[in-house]
N, C-alpha and C positions, 0 to 999 in steps of 0.2 A: 810752678816754681816761683813766679813773680809774686803770687799771693803769700807764699811762705816768707819770702824776703821782706815784703812790705809789712807783714804783721808778725814778725818774729817775737816781739815782746808779748803780744796777746797770746800767741801759741805757747810761749814759755809759761805764762800765768796759768793757762789751761792745764798744761802738763803737771806743773807743780801742785795745783789745787786738786787735780785728779789723784795724784799720788798721795797727797795728804788724806784724802777721803778713803783711799784703799788701804793705807798703812795698817790701821787696826785690824782689818780683816786678814791681812797677809801675815802679821806677826803671830808667832805661836804662843798662845796663852794657855795651853794645856786643855784638858777636857773640861767642858762646862756642861751644866744641866739646868734646865728651867725649874722653877719652883714645883711644877707638876711632876716632872721627872724625879726630883729629889724626894717629893712626898711618896712616890711609888717605891723608890729605893729604901726609904725609911720603913715603910709598911712591910716590905719583904724581909726585913731583918738583916743582920750581919752588916749593918752600916753604922758608922760612928760619925757624928757631926762635930767638927772642930771649929770653934769660933775664934777668930784671930783679931777681933776688935779690942780696944782698950777696956779697962774695967768699968768706966763710966757708961760707955755705950752698951756693954754687956748687961749692966744692971738695969738699963732702960727697957730691955726686952731682948730675948734670944730664943732660938729654936729649942723646943723641949729636949731635955737630956743632952744638950750640947756641952762638950768639954771645952773649957776656956783656957786658951794659951795665947796671950797677946803676940802679935807678929814680932815685936821687938825682942821677946823672950824665946821665940820658937827654936832658934839655933841651940840655945843652952838647954832647953827642956825637951828636945826631940826624943830623947831616950825614954820619956814617959809613954811614948806612943809605939815603942818597938813591939810590944805584945799585940798590937792591932794591925800588923802588917798584912795579915791574911784577910782583913776586912776591907770593905769599901769605906774610904774616908771622904766625907763631903766637907769642904772647907768653906767657911762663911765669913764675910765681912759686911761692911755697910753697903757698898755699891759694887764690889767685885774686883777692885784693883788690888787690894792687899791680899785677897784670897788667891789671886793668880800668882803673886810672889811666893806665897806659902806653898802652893802646889809645886812650884819649881824646887823649893827647898826640900820638900818631902820626897820628890822624885829623885833628887841627888842623894838622899839618905837611903834609897832603896825601896821606897813604897811604890807599889806597882799600880794600885787602883785608887787614884786620888782624883777627885772631881771638885770643881769650883762652882758654887751656886751663882748662876748668871744673874747679875743685877743685885746680888746680895740680899740682905735682910729687907732693904727698901722694896725690892721686887716681891719678896715673900709677903710682906705686909700689904702691898698694893694688890696682890692676888687674893687677899682676904683670908690668908692662912694665919693661924694663931701663933702667938709668941708667949713665952713664959717670963715671969719676972721674979 
């Protein structure tokens, strides 16, 4: 007990930093898939790739046959995806943060099988997988 009292600030720092490290793992980001898993889903068919990056990023390279709807426009254009509710939708952005937000929006709109590409297009390219321009 004396140790705890003598080192209360040190223990506080340890607890706060440990919590900060665990926070991303504990927060719900929806379903994610690695580039390998996404490749397998695409090869099986019945999968639509949705790219939520802005137009400039999309023009620099995107997954083949990806449907482009920027995240800022997704709420207004979500009706374009209604006919795809029976399919698996893989949402892609640059690093994975915007796609997690898009997954939440799609889930609220009633889409049941929505997956975010873990690490985004950056992970896709670093895995040596092709992009279309």
